[in-house]
Every structure is written in C-alpha cells, then in structure tokens.
N, C-alpha and C positions, 0 to 999 in steps of 0.2 A: 251103858246107854243113858242118855239124858232124857228125862221125862218131858213130854210136850206140854207146853202152856195150854190152859183152858180156851185161851182166845185163838189158838192156832188149830184147834181141832175143828173139823168140818160141822159137826152137829151143834157145836156151841157158839158159832158166830152170831147167830140171831140173838142169843141170850147176852152178848156183850154190849149191845146198844139198845136196850129196851126203852131208853128215854126219848129216842127220836120220834116215836109215835106221840108221845105227850109234848114234846117240843113243838111238833107241827101244829097240834091242837091249841097250844098257848099262843103260837104266832098267829094263827087265824083269829082267835078270840081277841088278841091285842090289836090286830087290824080293824076288827069290827068296833071295838071301843074307840079307836082313834077316828074312824069314820063317823060315829055317832057324835063324838065331841065336835069334829068339824062341822057337821050338819047343824048342830045346835048353835055354834058360834055364828055360822052363816045366816041362820034364821033370826037369832037374836040381834045380830048386827043390823040387819034390815028393819027390825022392829024398834030400834033405838035403845035396846038393852046395853047392859054393861056399865052403866052409871048408877050404883047404888048409893043411897044416903050414907054419908060418912066417908066417901071416897074423896080424896083431896084433889082439887083442880084449881090451879093458879094460871090466870091468863094475863099476860102483858101485851104490849104492842106487837111484837113479832114472835112471841114465844108462848107456848102453851105447855104447862107441866101438869101431867096427870098421874097420881099415885093412887092405885086402887086398893087401899088397905082393907076396906070392908069386904070387897070382892074376894081378895085373897084369903081372908078368914073363912068366908062362906065356902069357898072351894076346898080349903083345908078340912073344915068340918065334914063336908060331904065325902071327900076322899078317905078320911079317917073312919068314918061310919062304914063305908063299903069295905075297907081293909078289916074292920073289926067283925062285920057279918060274914066275910069269907073265912075268917079263921075259926069261927064257931062251928 
C-alpha cells in the first residue's frame, strides 16, 4: 500500500496553504500604501509640488526636459528608511 501524501489528507489541507492569510493582508496593506501615495501625489500636484531645488529643467521653444534627480534621491532615502525600519 502506498502512503498518502500529507497534502491529500483531509485534516491537513488547511495546513498546506497557511500563507494565503498573510498574502491577503499583504495585498490589502499594499493597496493602502498605493492609495496613500496616489493621494499625496494628487494633493502635491495641485499645490505646485514636485520641483525640488536641484532638479534639472531645460526649456526650449517646443521642448521641456525635466529630470528630477533630487526628487529621486529623496524618494530613495525615504523608501530605504522605511525598509530599514520594517526589518528591525
């Protein structure tokens, strides 16, 4: 007789997928973070935000080039700080 796999036993089916609960919580948290970032961009866009000193803006007749180097550095620092705090 071949022994049954633990996944196929009736009592063990719930133990096979314990990460679904944490996956659902993670998706909800990720959605809330995206909503918060979207709301911040919407509010700062109306207030004239987004142009930090040090960002490169070149304007010609029909062309406008914007490279947000300082904005990228600030966002990178904030995300690195959040990642560091969540790992502790």
